[in-house]
Structure formats: C-alpha cells, structure tokens
DRENDO-1510 file (C-alpha; in Angstrom, 1 decimal, always signed):
<recs>
REC; n; res; u; v; w
REC; 1; UNK; -15.0; -7.0; -5.9 .
REC; 2; UNK; -17.2; -10.1; -6.3 .
REC; 3; UNK; -17.4; -12.5; -3.3 .
REC; 4; UNK; -15.7; -15.2; -5.5 .
REC; 5; UNK; -12.4; -13.3; -5.0 .
REC; 6; UNK; -12.5; -13.5; -1.3 .
REC; 7; UNK; -13.7; -17.1; -1.4 .
REC; 8; UNK; -10.7; -18.0; -3.5 .
REC; 9; UNK; -8.4; -16.1; -1.1 .
REC; 10; UNK; -9.6; -18.2; +1.8 .
REC; 11; UNK; -9.3; -21.4; -0.3 .
REC; 12; UNK; -5.7; -20.6; -1.1 .
REC; 13; UNK; -5.0; -20.0; +2.6 .
REC; 14; UNK; -6.7; -23.2; +3.8 .
REC; 15; UNK; -4.6; -25.2; +1.3 .
REC; 16; UNK; -1.5; -24.0; +3.1 .
REC; 17; UNK; -2.8; -24.9; +6.6 .
REC; 18; UNK; -1.8; -28.1; +8.2 .
REC; 19; UNK; -4.4; -30.5; +9.7 .
REC; 20; UNK; -5.8; -29.3; +13.1 .
REC; 21; UNK; -5.4; -25.6; +12.4 .
REC; 22; UNK; -7.8; -22.8; +13.4 .
REC; 23; UNK; -7.3; -19.3; +12.1 .
REC; 24; UNK; -8.8; -16.2; +13.8 .
REC; 25; UNK; -8.6; -12.8; +12.2 .
REC; 26; UNK; -9.9; -9.6; +13.6 .
REC; 27; UNK; -11.1; -6.6; +11.6 .
REC; 28; UNK; -9.7; -4.2; +14.2 .
REC; 29; UNK; -11.2; -1.1; +15.9 .
REC; 30; UNK; -10.8; +2.6; +15.4 .
REC; 31; UNK; -8.4; +3.9; +18.1 .
REC; 32; UNK; -9.5; +6.8; +20.3 .
REC; 33; UNK; -8.4; +10.2; +19.1 .
REC; 34; UNK; -9.7; +12.5; +21.9 .
REC; 35; UNK; -12.7; +12.7; +24.2 .
REC; 36; UNK; -15.5; +10.9; +22.4 .
REC; 37; UNK; -13.8; +11.1; +19.0 .
REC; 38; UNK; -12.1; +8.2; +17.3 .
REC; 39; UNK; -9.6; +8.1; +14.4 .
REC; 40; UNK; -11.2; +7.0; +11.1 .
REC; 41; UNK; -11.4; +3.2; +11.0 .
REC; 42; UNK; -9.6; +1.2; +8.4 .
REC; 43; UNK; -9.7; -2.6; +8.4 .
REC; 44; UNK; -6.9; -4.9; +9.0 .
REC; 45; UNK; -5.8; -5.6; +5.5 .
REC; 46; UNK; -5.4; -9.4; +6.0 .
REC; 47; UNK; -9.0; -9.6; +7.4 .
REC; 48; UNK; -10.2; -7.5; +4.4 .
REC; 49; UNK; -8.3; -9.7; +2.0 .
REC; 50; UNK; -10.1; -12.8; +3.2 .
REC; 51; UNK; -13.6; -11.3; +3.7 .
REC; 52; UNK; -14.1; -8.0; +1.8 .
REC; 53; UNK; -15.7; -6.5; +4.8 .
REC; 54; UNK; -14.6; -3.1; +6.0 .
REC; 55; UNK; -16.5; -2.6; +9.3 .
REC; 56; UNK; -14.8; -2.7; +12.7 .
REC; 57; UNK; -15.0; -5.3; +15.4 .
REC; 58; UNK; -15.9; -8.2; +13.1 .
REC; 59; UNK; -14.0; -11.6; +13.3 .
REC; 60; UNK; -13.6; -14.5; +10.9 .
REC; 61; UNK; -12.6; -18.1; +11.9 .
REC; 62; UNK; -11.3; -20.7; +9.4 .
REC; 63; UNK; -10.7; -24.2; +10.7 .
REC; 64; UNK; -9.2; -27.3; +9.0 .
REC; 65; UNK; -10.0; -30.3; +11.1 .
REC; 66; UNK; -10.4; -33.9; +10.0 .
REC; 67; UNK; -9.8; -32.8; +6.4 .
REC; 68; UNK; -12.8; -30.5; +6.5 .
REC; 69; UNK; -12.6; -26.7; +6.1 .
REC; 70; UNK; -15.2; -24.7; +8.0 .
REC; 71; UNK; -15.7; -20.9; +8.0 .
REC; 72; UNK; -17.6; -18.6; +10.3 .
REC; 73; UNK; -18.0; -14.8; +10.3 .
REC; 74; UNK; -18.9; -13.0; +13.5 .
REC; 75; UNK; -20.6; -9.5; +13.1 .
REC; 76; UNK; -22.0; -6.9; +15.4 .
REC; 77; UNK; -25.6; -7.5; +16.4 .
REC; 78; UNK; -27.8; -4.7; +15.1 .
REC; 79; UNK; -28.5; -2.0; +17.7 .
REC; 80; UNK; -31.5; +0.1; +16.5 .
REC; 81; UNK; -30.8; +2.9; +19.1 .
REC; 82; UNK; -27.1; +3.2; +18.2 .
REC; 83; UNK; -27.8; +3.1; +14.5 .
REC; 84; UNK; -29.9; +6.2; +14.8 .
REC; 85; UNK; -26.7; +8.0; +15.8 .
REC; 86; UNK; -24.0; +6.3; +13.7 .
REC; 87; UNK; -25.8; +4.4; +10.9 .
REC; 88; UNK; -26.5; +0.8; +10.4 .
REC; 89; UNK; -24.0; -2.1; +10.6 .
REC; 90; UNK; -23.8; -4.9; +8.1 .
REC; 91; UNK; -26.6; -7.5; +8.2 .
REC; 92; UNK; -26.0; -11.3; +8.0 .
REC; 93; UNK; -27.4; -11.5; +4.5 .
REC; 94; UNK; -25.2; -8.7; +3.4 .
REC; 95; UNK; -22.1; -10.2; +5.0 .
REC; 96; UNK; -22.8; -13.5; +3.1 .
REC; 97; UNK; -23.2; -11.6; -0.2 .
REC; 98; UNK; -19.9; -9.6; +0.3 .
REC; 99; UNK; -17.7; -12.4; +1.7 .
REC; 100; UNK; -19.1; -15.6; +0.5 .
REC; 101; UNK; -18.9; -17.0; +4.1 .
REC; 102; UNK; -22.1; -18.9; +4.5 .
REC; 103; UNK; -22.2; -19.2; +8.4 .
REC; 104; UNK; -22.6; -15.7; +9.9 .
REC; 105; UNK; -23.1; -15.4; +13.6 .
REC; 106; UNK; -23.0; -12.5; +16.1 .
REC; 107; UNK; -20.0; -11.5; +18.1 .
REC; 108; UNK; -21.7; -12.7; +21.3 .
REC; 109; UNK; -21.4; -16.2; +19.8 .
REC; 110; UNK; -17.7; -16.1; +19.2 .
REC; 111; UNK; -16.4; -17.3; +22.6 .
REC; 112; UNK; -18.6; -20.4; +22.6 .
REC; 113; UNK; -17.7; -21.1; +18.9 .
REC; 114; UNK; -13.9; -20.8; +19.4 .
REC; 115; UNK; -14.1; -22.8; +22.7 .
REC; 116; UNK; -15.8; -25.7; +20.8 .
REC; 117; UNK; -13.0; -25.6; +18.2 .
REC; 118; UNK; -10.0; -25.4; +20.5 .
REC; 119; UNK; -11.3; -27.8; +23.2 .
REC; 120; UNK; -12.4; -30.5; +20.8 .
REC; 121; UNK; -9.1; -32.4; +21.1 .
REC; 122; UNK; -8.8; -32.2; +17.3 .
REC; 123; UNK; -7.2; -28.7; +17.0 .
REC; 124; UNK; -3.5; -28.3; +17.8 .
REC; 125; UNK; -2.6; -24.9; +16.3 .
REC; 126; UNK; -4.2; -21.4; +16.6 .
REC; 127; UNK; -3.1; -19.1; +13.8 .
REC; 128; UNK; -3.5; -15.3; +14.3 .
REC; 129; UNK; -2.1; -12.3; +12.6 .
REC; 130; UNK; +0.9; -11.3; +14.8 .
REC; 131; UNK; +2.4; -8.6; +12.4 .
REC; 132; UNK; +4.8; -6.4; +14.3 .
REC; 133; UNK; +7.0; -3.8; +12.7 .
REC; 134; UNK; +9.0; -2.8; +15.8 .
REC; 135; UNK; +9.5; -3.7; +19.5 .
REC; 136; UNK; +8.0; -0.3; +20.6 .
REC; 137; UNK; +4.6; -0.8; +18.9 .
REC; 138; UNK; +1.7; -1.1; +21.3 .
REC; 139; UNK; +0.1; -4.5; +22.0 .
REC; 140; UNK; -2.6; -5.2; +19.4 .
REC; 141; UNK; -6.1; -6.7; +20.0 .
REC; 142; UNK; -4.9; -9.8; +18.2 .
REC; 143; UNK; -1.9; -10.2; +20.6 .
REC; 144; UNK; -4.2; -9.8; +23.6 .
REC; 145; UNK; -6.5; -12.4; +22.2 .
REC; 146; UNK; -3.5; -14.8; +21.5 .
REC; 147; UNK; -2.2; -14.3; +25.0 .
REC; 148; UNK; -5.7; -15.1; +26.5 .
REC; 149; UNK; -6.2; -18.1; +24.3 .
REC; 150; UNK; -2.7; -19.5; +25.2 .
REC; 151; UNK; -3.7; -19.2; +28.9 .
REC; 152; UNK; -7.0; -20.9; +28.5 .
REC; 153; UNK; -5.9; -23.6; +26.1 .
REC; 154; UNK; -2.2; -24.3; +27.0 .
REC; 155; UNK; -2.1; -27.4; +24.8 .
REC; 156; UNK; -2.7; -25.3; +21.7 .
REC; 157; UNK; +0.3; -23.9; +19.8 .
REC; 158; UNK; +0.0; -20.2; +18.8 .
REC; 159; UNK; +1.3; -19.6; +15.3 .
REC; 160; UNK; +1.6; -16.5; +13.2 .
REC; 161; UNK; -0.5; -16.5; +10.0 .
REC; 162; UNK; +0.9; -13.1; +8.8 .
REC; 163; UNK; +3.7; -14.6; +6.7 .
REC; 164; UNK; +1.4; -17.1; +5.0 .
REC; 165; UNK; -1.2; -14.4; +4.0 .
REC; 166; UNK; +1.6; -12.0; +3.0 .
REC; 167; UNK; +2.9; -14.5; +0.5 .
REC; 168; UNK; -0.6; -15.0; -1.0 .
REC; 169; UNK; -1.1; -11.2; -1.2 .
REC; 170; UNK; +2.1; -10.7; -3.3 .
REC; 171; UNK; +0.4; -12.4; -6.3 .
REC; 172; UNK; -2.6; -10.2; -7.3 .
REC; 173; UNK; -5.7; -11.6; -8.9 .
REC; 174; UNK; -7.0; -9.8; -12.1 .
REC; 175; UNK; -9.7; -8.2; -10.0 .
REC; 176; UNK; -7.2; -6.8; -7.6 .
REC; 177; UNK; -5.2; -5.4; -10.6 .
REC; 178; UNK; -8.4; -3.7; -11.8 .
REC; 179; UNK; -8.9; -2.0; -8.5 .
REC; 180; UNK; -5.3; -0.7; -8.7 .
REC; 181; UNK; -5.8; +0.5; -12.3 .
REC; 182; UNK; -8.7; +2.6; -11.1 .
REC; 183; UNK; -6.6; +4.0; -8.2 .
REC; 184; UNK; -3.9; +4.8; -10.7 .
REC; 185; UNK; -6.2; +6.5; -13.2 .
REC; 186; UNK; -7.7; +8.7; -10.5 .
REC; 187; UNK; -4.2; +9.6; -9.3 .
REC; 188; UNK; -3.0; +10.5; -12.7 .
REC; 189; UNK; -6.0; +12.8; -13.3 .
REC; 190; UNK; -5.3; +14.4; -9.9 .
REC; 191; UNK; -1.7; +15.0; -10.8 .
REC; 192; UNK; -2.7; +16.6; -14.1 .
REC; 193; UNK; -5.1; +18.8; -12.2 .
REC; 194; UNK; -2.4; +20.1; -9.8 .
REC; 195; UNK; +0.1; +20.5; -12.7 .
REC; 196; UNK; -2.4; +22.7; -14.6 .
REC; 197; UNK; -2.7; +24.9; -11.5 .
REC; 198; UNK; +0.9; +25.1; -10.5 .
REC; 199; UNK; +2.3; +28.6; -9.9 .
REC; 200; UNK; +4.8; +30.5; -7.8 .
REC; 201; UNK; +3.8; +32.3; -4.7 .
REC; 202; UNK; +1.4; +29.8; -3.2 .
REC; 203; UNK; +2.0; +27.3; -0.5 .
REC; 204; UNK; +2.8; +23.6; -1.3 .
REC; 205; UNK; -0.4; +22.6; +0.5 .
REC; 206; UNK; -2.4; +25.0; -1.7 .
REC; 207; UNK; -1.2; +23.2; -4.8 .
REC; 208; UNK; -1.8; +19.8; -3.1 .
REC; 209; UNK; -5.4; +20.8; -2.6 .
REC; 210; UNK; -6.1; +20.4; -6.3 .
REC; 211; UNK; -5.2; +16.7; -6.0 .
REC; 212; UNK; -7.3; +16.3; -2.9 .
REC; 213; UNK; -10.3; +17.9; -4.5 .
REC; 214; UNK; -10.1; +15.6; -7.6 .
REC; 215; UNK; -9.9; +12.5; -5.3 .
REC; 216; UNK; -13.0; +13.7; -3.4 .
REC; 217; UNK; -14.8; +14.4; -6.6 .
REC; 218; UNK; -14.0; +10.9; -7.8 .
REC; 219; UNK; -15.4; +9.2; -4.7 .
REC; 220; UNK; -12.1; +8.4; -3.1 .
REC; 221; UNK; -12.4; +8.2; +0.7 .
REC; 222; UNK; -8.7; +8.1; +1.6 .
REC; 223; UNK; -5.3; +8.7; +0.1 .
REC; 224; UNK; -2.8; +5.8; -0.1 .
REC; 225; UNK; -0.4; +7.7; +2.2 .
REC; 226; UNK; +0.2; +11.3; +3.3 .
REC; 227; UNK; +1.1; +13.3; +0.2 .
REC; 228; UNK; +4.6; +14.6; -0.3 .
REC; 229; UNK; +4.5; +18.1; -1.9 .
REC; 230; UNK; +8.1; +19.2; -1.8 .
REC; 231; UNK; +9.4; +22.3; -3.6 .
REC; 232; UNK; +13.0; +23.2; -4.1 .
REC; 233; UNK; +15.3; +22.1; -1.3 .
REC; 234; UNK; +12.4; +20.3; +0.5 .
REC; 235; UNK; +12.5; +17.6; -2.2 .
REC; 236; UNK; +15.8; +16.4; -0.8 .
REC; 237; UNK; +14.0; +15.2; +2.3 .
REC; 238; UNK; +12.8; +11.8; +1.4 .
REC; 239; UNK; +9.5; +11.8; +3.4 .
REC; 240; UNK; +8.8; +15.5; +3.7 .
REC; 241; UNK; +5.2; +16.0; +4.6 .
REC; 242; UNK; +4.9; +19.5; +6.1 .
REC; 243; UNK; +3.9; +20.9; +2.7 .
REC; 244; UNK; +3.8; +24.4; +4.1 .
REC; 245; UNK; +6.6; +26.3; +2.2 .
REC; 246; UNK; +6.0; +29.0; -0.4 .
REC; 247; UNK; +6.7; +27.7; -3.9 .
REC; 248; UNK; +9.2; +29.8; -5.9 .
REC; 249; UNK; +9.3; +30.5; -9.6 .
REC; 250; UNK; +12.5; +28.6; -10.2 .
REC; 251; UNK; +11.6; +25.6; -8.0 .
REC; 252; UNK; +11.2; +22.0; -9.1 .
REC; 253; UNK; +8.4; +20.5; -7.1 .
REC; 254; UNK; +8.3; +16.8; -6.3 .
REC; 255; UNK; +4.9; +15.2; -5.7 .
REC; 256; UNK; +4.8; +11.7; -4.3 .
REC; 257; UNK; +1.1; +10.7; -3.9 .
REC; 258; UNK; -1.6; +8.2; -4.6 .
REC; 259; UNK; -5.3; +7.5; -4.4 .
REC; 260; UNK; -6.7; +4.5; -2.5 .
REC; 261; UNK; -9.6; +2.8; -4.2 .
REC; 262; UNK; -11.4; +0.1; -2.4 .
REC; 263; UNK; -8.3; -0.2; -0.2 .
REC; 264; UNK; -6.0; -0.8; -3.2 .
REC; 265; UNK; -3.3; +1.8; -3.7 .
REC; 266; UNK; -1.6; +3.8; -6.3 .
REC; 267; UNK; +1.9; +5.4; -5.7 .
REC; 268; UNK; +3.3; +7.8; -8.3 .
REC; 269; UNK; +6.1; +10.4; -8.1 .
REC; 270; UNK; +6.6; +13.2; -10.6 .
REC; 271; UNK; +9.0; +16.2; -10.4 .
REC; 272; UNK; +8.2; +19.2; -12.6 .
REC; 273; UNK; +9.2; +22.8; -12.9 .
REC; 274; UNK; +6.9; +25.5; -11.5 .
REC; 275; UNK; +8.0; +27.9; -14.3 .
REC; 276; UNK; +7.0; +25.3; -16.9 .
REC; 277; UNK; +10.5; +24.8; -18.1 .
REC; 278; UNK; +13.5; +23.0; -16.6 .
REC; 279; UNK; +16.8; +24.9; -16.2 .
REC; 280; UNK; +19.8; +23.3; -17.8 .
REC; 281; UNK; +20.9; +21.8; -14.5 .
REC; 282; UNK; +17.5; +20.7; -13.5 .
REC; 283; UNK; +17.0; +19.0; -16.9 .
REC; 284; UNK; +20.4; +17.3; -16.5 .
REC; 285; UNK; +19.6; +15.8; -13.1 .
REC; 286; UNK; +16.0; +14.9; -14.2 .
REC; 287; UNK; +17.1; +13.0; -17.3 .
REC; 288; UNK; +19.7; +11.1; -15.3 .
REC; 289; UNK; +17.0; +9.9; -13.0 .
REC; 290; UNK; +14.7; +9.1; -15.9 .
REC; 291; UNK; +17.4; +6.9; -17.5 .
REC; 292; UNK; +17.6; +4.8; -14.4 .
REC; 293; UNK; +13.8; +4.6; -14.1 .
REC; 294; UNK; +13.5; +3.3; -17.7 .
REC; 295; UNK; +16.4; +0.9; -17.4 .
REC; 296; UNK; +15.0; -0.7; -14.2 .
REC; 297; UNK; +11.5; -1.0; -15.7 .
REC; 298; UNK; +13.0; -2.8; -18.7 .
REC; 299; UNK; +14.8; -5.2; -16.4 .
REC; 300; UNK; +11.7; -6.3; -14.5 .
REC; 301; UNK; +10.5; -9.7; -15.6 .
REC; 302; UNK; +9.7; -13.1; -14.1 .
REC; 303; UNK; +12.6; -15.0; -12.5 .
REC; 304; UNK; +14.7; -11.9; -11.8 .
REC; 305; UNK; +15.7; -11.5; -8.1 .
REC; 306; UNK; +14.5; -8.3; -6.5 .
REC; 307; UNK; +17.7; -7.8; -4.5 .
REC; 308; UNK; +19.6; -7.9; -7.8 .
REC; 309; UNK; +17.3; -5.3; -9.3 .
REC; 310; UNK; +17.9; -3.1; -6.3 .
REC; 311; UNK; +21.7; -3.4; -6.5 .
REC; 312; UNK; +21.5; -2.7; -10.3 .
REC; 313; UNK; +19.6; +0.5; -9.6 .
REC; 314; UNK; +22.1; +1.7; -7.0 .
REC; 315; UNK; +24.9; +1.0; -9.5 .
REC; 316; UNK; +23.2; +2.9; -12.3 .
REC; 317; UNK; +22.5; +5.9; -10.0 .
REC; 318; UNK; +26.1; +5.9; -9.0 .
REC; 319; UNK; +27.2; +6.1; -12.6 .
REC; 320; UNK; +24.8; +9.0; -13.2 .
REC; 321; UNK; +26.1; +10.8; -10.1 .
REC; 322; UNK; +29.6; +10.6; -11.5 .
REC; 323; UNK; +28.4; +12.0; -14.8 .
REC; 324; UNK; +26.7; +14.9; -12.9 .
REC; 325; UNK; +30.0; +15.7; -11.1 .
REC; 326; UNK; +28.5; +14.9; -7.7 .
REC; 327; UNK; +30.9; +12.0; -6.8 .
REC; 328; UNK; +34.1; +10.4; -8.1 .
REC; 329; UNK; +33.8; +7.1; -6.3 .
REC; 330; UNK; +30.6; +4.9; -6.6 .
REC; 331; UNK; +30.7; +4.1; -2.9 .
REC; 332; UNK; +29.8; +7.8; -2.3 .
REC; 333; UNK; +26.4; +7.4; -4.1 .
REC; 334; UNK; +24.6; +7.2; -0.7 .
REC; 335; UNK; +25.3; +10.9; -0.3 .
REC; 336; UNK; +22.8; +11.5; -3.0 .
REC; 337; UNK; +20.6; +8.4; -3.0 .
REC; 338; UNK; +19.8; +6.6; +0.2 .
REC; 339; UNK; +16.7; +4.4; -0.4 .
REC; 340; UNK; +15.8; +1.3; -2.3 .
REC; 341; UNK; +14.5; +1.3; -5.8 .
REC; 342; UNK; +11.0; +0.5; -4.8 .
REC; 343; UNK; +8.6; -1.7; -2.9 .
REC; 344; UNK; +5.6; -4.0; -3.4 .
REC; 345; UNK; +2.2; -2.3; -3.9 .
REC; 346; UNK; -1.3; -3.5; -3.2 .
REC; 347; UNK; -3.6; -3.3; -0.2 .
REC; 348; UNK; -0.7; -1.6; +1.5 .
REC; 349; UNK; +1.4; +1.1; -0.1 .
REC; 350; UNK; +4.5; -0.5; +1.2 .
REC; 351; UNK; +3.0; -3.9; +0.6 .
REC; 352; UNK; +3.7; -7.2; +2.3 .
REC; 353; UNK; +6.1; -9.8; +1.2 .
REC; 354; UNK; +9.8; -10.7; +1.4 .
REC; 355; UNK; +12.4; -8.6; -0.5 .
REC; 356; UNK; +14.7; -11.4; -1.4 .
REC; 357; UNK; +12.4; -13.0; -3.9 .
REC; 358; UNK; +12.3; -13.9; -7.6 .
REC; 359; UNK; +9.7; -11.9; -9.4 .
REC; 360; UNK; +6.5; -13.7; -10.5 .
REC; 361; UNK; +3.6; -12.8; -12.7 .
REC; 362; UNK; +1.0; -11.0; -10.7 .
REC; 363; UNK; +3.4; -9.1; -8.5 .
REC; 364; UNK; +3.3; -5.3; -8.5 .
REC; 365; UNK; +6.3; -3.2; -7.7 .
REC; 366; UNK; +7.1; +0.5; -7.7 .
REC; 367; UNK; +10.2; +1.8; -9.5 .
REC; 368; UNK; +11.3; +5.1; -7.9 .
REC; 369; UNK; +15.0; +6.1; -8.5 .
REC; 370; UNK; +16.0; +9.5; -7.2 .
REC; 371; UNK; +18.9; +11.9; -6.9 .
REC; 372; UNK; +18.8; +14.5; -4.1 .
REC; 373; UNK; +21.3; +17.4; -4.1 .
REC; 374; UNK; +20.7; +19.4; -1.0 .
REC; 375; UNK; +23.5; +21.9; -1.8 .
REC; 376; UNK; +21.8; +22.8; -5.1 .
REC; 377; UNK; +18.2; +22.7; -3.9 .
REC; 378; UNK; +17.4; +20.0; -6.4 .
REC; 379; UNK; +15.6; +16.8; -5.5 .
REC; 380; UNK; +14.3; +14.5; -8.3 .
REC; 381; UNK; +12.4; +11.3; -8.0 .
REC; 382; UNK; +10.4; +9.5; -10.8 .
REC; 383; UNK; +8.1; +6.7; -9.7 .
REC; 384; UNK; +6.0; +4.2; -11.7 .
REC; 385; UNK; +3.9; +1.2; -10.7 .
REC; 386; UNK; +4.8; -2.0; -12.6 .
REC; 387; UNK; +2.9; -5.3; -13.0 .
REC; 388; UNK; +5.0; -8.4; -13.6 .
REC; 389; UNK; +3.5; -10.4; -16.4 .
REC; 390; UNK; +4.2; -13.8; -18.1 .
REC; 391; UNK; +6.1; -12.1; -20.9 .
REC; 392; UNK; +7.8; -9.3; -18.9 .
REC; 393; UNK; +5.9; -6.4; -17.4 .
REC; 394; UNK; +3.2; -3.8; -17.8 .
REC; 395; UNK; +3.7; -0.2; -16.6 .
REC; 396; UNK; +0.4; +0.5; -15.0 .
REC; 397; UNK; +1.3; +4.2; -14.8 .
REC; 398; UNK; +2.3; +4.6; -18.4 .
REC; 399; UNK; -0.4; +7.3; -19.0 .
REC; 400; UNK; +1.4; +9.6; -16.6 .
REC; 401; UNK; +3.8; +11.8; -18.6 .
REC; 402; UNK; +7.4; +11.9; -17.5 .
REC; 403; UNK; +9.7; +13.0; -20.3 .
REC; 404; UNK; +11.1; +16.5; -20.2 .
REC; 405; UNK; +9.5; +17.3; -23.6 .
REC; 406; UNK; +6.1; +16.0; -22.6 .
REC; 407; UNK; +6.1; +17.8; -19.3 .
REC; 408; UNK; +7.2; +21.1; -20.7 .
REC; 409; UNK; +4.6; +20.8; -23.5 .
REC; 410; UNK; +1.9; +20.1; -20.9 .
REC; 411; UNK; +2.9; +23.0; -18.8 .
REC; 412; UNK; +3.0; +25.4; -21.8 .
REC; 413; UNK; -0.5; +24.4; -22.9 .
REC; 414; UNK; -2.2; +24.8; -19.5 .
</recs>
C-alpha cells in the first residue's frame, strides 16, 4: 500500500492521544525454534498498521507534546558481513518511502531518544501495546520494555494503546479492502483447484496441497491460518487440523482456509461432496446451513448490533436443527452448533475489536453458520466475508459458489 495509508493511520491515532503522550511500538522478533533456527518472522500487526514495515526489531515512537506530534522510526544499522548471510535490511530512504515517517534513526539511538522524551518533564504517559490473550502467555518484549521504563521513569504512567489501535483497525480504508479482495480472489481460485482434484482414496493433506500450490504460485508467502481439511466425521471437530485421514467416496469434506496477502487475510469455508453429488441427507443439512448463512448476510447493515446478529443466528440454527429432527427444544442447539456466527477480519484472521458493537461502514465480518452431527458423520459450515457499506453490505466472497446446484454442476464438469 502507499505510504499515505500509514501516514493517515498514525494521524488517526495521534488525534486520540491526550497531551503529554508518548507511544512506543515494537515490530517484534522471530522466536527461536531450535539450535540456530528461528520460526518465520511476522510483524506485530499494530506496528505494521502504523508503518507498513515488516522487518523484525524495528521500533516506532509517536509523541504528542505541547500540541506537536513528532514521529521517529528506529531501524537496524546495516551490517555488511551479516547481510552476506541473510540478505540486506531496509535502508533509511526505503523506510521513509514505505512508512512516510520522515525521521529515521538507528536502533542504537533509541535509548537516548526515548530518554529525552520521557525525562523532559512534559510527558506524563507512555503508551505501549500490552495485548494479552491469557494469563499463561509468556512475557512479551513490549512488557519487558514497559517494566523497565516504569522503573527508570516512575513518574510516567504506563498505558495500553492496544484498545485504541484496535478500534481504528475495525474500520478499513479502501486500500485495505483492496488487499483483502486480492487475498479472497487467490483463496477462491485455490479452492476451485482443490475441488477440481477432489477424489476418494487420498489423504486430506494431499487434497489440501492443491490449495497450497496455488497460493505459492500466486506469490502468497503465508496462509491466513492453518487450513482445516476435514472429511466425514472430522468435520464435526471445529478446529480439526491433523488433515491426515483417508477421504472416502461418500464423504463430505469441509475446507476452512484463507490466503494472506500483504498481511491481510481471507477466510472462507465450503463443504462439498467428494463423489460430486450430495446424498439426500447431506443436501438437507447443507441447505439448512445455507439458509442461515444467507439470512444473516441479509441482516448485516450499519447500526445493527453484532451481539443481536449472533443471537439471531443461533435462533435460526436452532429452528433448522428442529426441522432436521436433531432436537426438540431450542436450548439443545449447542449439541450441534457451539460457536459464534463469525468474527472480524483484517490484519488478523480473528481480527481485533469489541464484539458488542453496532456495525459501521468499513467493518468486515465473517458469516459462518454450521451444523455438526457427529453421530451421522456430517459436518457442514459455510463461511463468507462481508463488508459493511453505507447502504448495507457487500459479500466479498460472492464469486465462491455455494448453492447445491452450482457445486454439483462444478464437480460434474471437472
């Protein structure tokens, strides 16, 4: 994306900061895997959202003091010897061009710079990204920095910027939507490839490989999340990722997958018959889920509360489960459907933001109802990605076929 996107993201953040604030965000570092090997690096998404830079160890500082906003980016100093082994790091002129941050310094300058900001007597709050999903998570580099800063500058209040940036990220710019459109297009083409090659007698991961190959061929460096390739009874396990069972002729197979394009994600689920034709019962269950999918998509529009949408989906699925003869009382729906109707989508697959919100233009949500009947070996989920617009919504995944008729026709014409 153009640097103007990141400049605007930082501008929106600075407008929400109170006077005397200093923000420090870290790109992060690739964790050790084993011996001298590290896991692949992926940038802290809030750092990337503000800078567009996807190399490790870099830092960005944004300050709002005396009504003036200042920005500085700290990058690794070039090491010609190291670069002969691992490749070059970003240069200051390149960092300016990517991020739009005009002041680019080296990491060795960071301590002096942040000391000047925090000891000036004009700063009173240090904002850092203190995202934490569980008590058990390991301490992050940001938390270690915050603890050290609190000890060195006890008069500075440590605050969490995560919620502020999360709120900004929920409303996507048109350029962000374009990135997601490309991720979705690549994903749809990849799903079509694996559907064309679907057959009984192979392992789930063998069929998954057709999707992976298409992504590689399209220049995609990473998937949005670990692919779920679940045949038969495996599709009743919500996050099944072993993908190592043999596919049978009469199986439905559920694929939940997505490409990641410039760190923006797609997330699509389709469930189709390996034989090319749904059995009567498979069709009955599939069309029940499809009705809910379409009804919830129709309900998505500005001003609607997301919790209300989720409750509506559960109620509709309960009605369908009664029609299918699975339950008699709606309260038993959780025996066959135990997740929410969807989630935000963007730089993270399960994107940031509060759940109890009224929908606004620029938000993107998945719609993914499912019914999972373990005793029958049938699991069906149908997932689309939906952009909230001024007038209602746009189904970003509309080119991915999902009716029984279209799927059976596609499978027959492979």
